[in-house]
C-alpha positions as CSV (number, residue, x, y, z in Angstrom):
1,M,33.5,40.2,27.1
2,N,35.0,40.8,30.5
3,D,37.4,38.4,32.2
4,F,34.6,36.9,34.4
5,E,32.5,36.0,31.4
6,S,35.6,34.6,29.7
7,N,36.6,32.5,32.7
8,E,33.0,31.3,33.1
9,D,32.8,30.3,29.4
10,E,36.1,28.4,29.8
11,L,34.9,26.7,32.9
12,I,31.7,25.7,31.1
13,R,33.7,24.3,28.2
14,L,36.0,22.4,30.6
15,L,33.0,20.9,32.4
16,I,31.2,19.8,29.2
17,D,34.2,18.5,27.5
18,S,35.2,16.5,30.6
19,W,31.7,15.2,31.1
20,T,31.5,14.0,27.5
21,A,35.0,12.6,27.6
22,L,34.2,10.6,30.7
23,R,31.2,9.0,29.0
24,A,33.2,8.3,25.9
25,G,35.9,6.7,28.0
26,T,38.6,9.2,26.9
27,L,38.9,11.3,30.0
28,G,42.4,10.8,31.5
29,E,42.6,9.5,35.0
30,D,44.7,12.5,36.1
31,Q,42.2,15.0,34.7
32,Q,39.3,13.2,36.4
33,A,41.2,13.1,39.7
34,L,42.0,16.8,39.4
35,L,38.4,17.6,38.8
36,D,37.1,15.3,41.5
37,R,39.5,16.9,44.0
38,E,39.1,20.6,43.0
39,R,35.5,20.6,42.0
40,P,33.7,17.6,43.5
41,Q,30.3,18.4,42.0
42,W,31.7,18.9,38.5
43,Q,29.7,16.0,37.0
44,C,26.4,17.4,38.4
45,E,27.3,20.9,37.2
46,A,27.9,19.6,33.7
47,A,24.7,17.5,33.7
48,N,22.7,20.6,34.9
49,L,24.2,22.7,32.1
50,I,23.4,20.1,29.6
51,A,19.9,19.7,30.9
52,E,19.2,23.4,30.8
53,G,20.6,23.7,27.3
54,L,18.6,20.7,26.1
55,L,15.4,22.2,27.7
56,A,16.1,25.5,25.9
57,Y,16.8,23.7,22.6
58,V,13.6,21.6,22.8
59,T,11.5,24.6,23.7
60,V,12.9,26.8,20.8
61,E,13.4,24.1,18.1
62,M,10.5,21.7,18.8
63,V,7.8,23.0,21.1
64,E,7.5,26.6,19.7
65,P,7.3,25.3,16.1
66,D,4.6,22.7,17.2
67,L,2.6,25.5,18.7
68,A,3.1,27.8,15.8
69,H,1.8,25.1,13.5
70,D,-1.2,24.5,15.7
71,R,-2.0,28.3,15.6
72,S,-1.7,28.3,11.8
73,I,-4.4,25.7,11.6
74,D,-6.6,27.3,14.2
75,P,-5.7,30.9,15.1
76,H,-8.3,30.8,17.9
77,D,-6.8,27.8,19.6
78,T,-4.4,29.1,22.2
79,P,-2.6,26.4,24.1
80,S,-2.8,26.6,27.9
81,P,0.3,26.5,30.1
82,Q,-0.6,22.9,30.8
83,D,-0.7,22.1,27.1
84,Y,2.7,23.7,26.7
85,A,4.1,21.8,29.7
86,A,2.7,18.5,28.4
87,R,4.2,19.0,25.0
88,L,7.6,20.0,26.5
89,G,7.4,17.0,28.8
90,A,6.6,14.6,26.0
91,H,9.6,15.8,24.0
92,M,11.9,15.5,27.0
93,M,10.7,11.9,27.7
94,D,11.6,11.1,24.1
95,F,15.1,12.0,24.9
96,V,15.1,10.1,28.2
97,D,13.8,7.0,26.3
98,Y,16.9,7.2,24.0
99,R,19.2,6.4,26.8
100,G,18.9,2.6,26.2
101,D,19.8,3.1,22.6
102,L,23.2,4.7,23.3
103,V,24.8,1.2,23.8
104,K,23.7,0.4,20.2
105,T,26.2,2.9,18.8
106,R,29.1,0.9,20.3
107,R,31.0,4.1,20.5
108,L,29.9,5.3,23.9
109,G,29.2,3.1,26.9
110,T,26.8,3.8,29.6
111,H,27.9,5.6,32.7
């Protein structure tokens, strides 16, 4: 791994760790002030990274197995791109719907 990739990996880790710490209420004020000053869009960057990762996870771990199962039942039933998008969207909406349940854990507040 070259230095650029290593630095990028470190930046990603910093953004994600800081974003989750902020939501858990454990991010130090000095660390947040530094991030806000040096990288004003850091929260958006972290949220985008998380969203892209979640999209990939849902696709690989949920949508593809769903479609493979459907193909095993009927090998001639090939889902259309619209079917694929609808299934992906339904899974993603499930995650969005969980937002209200986060408060129930009493470990993390809402931001």
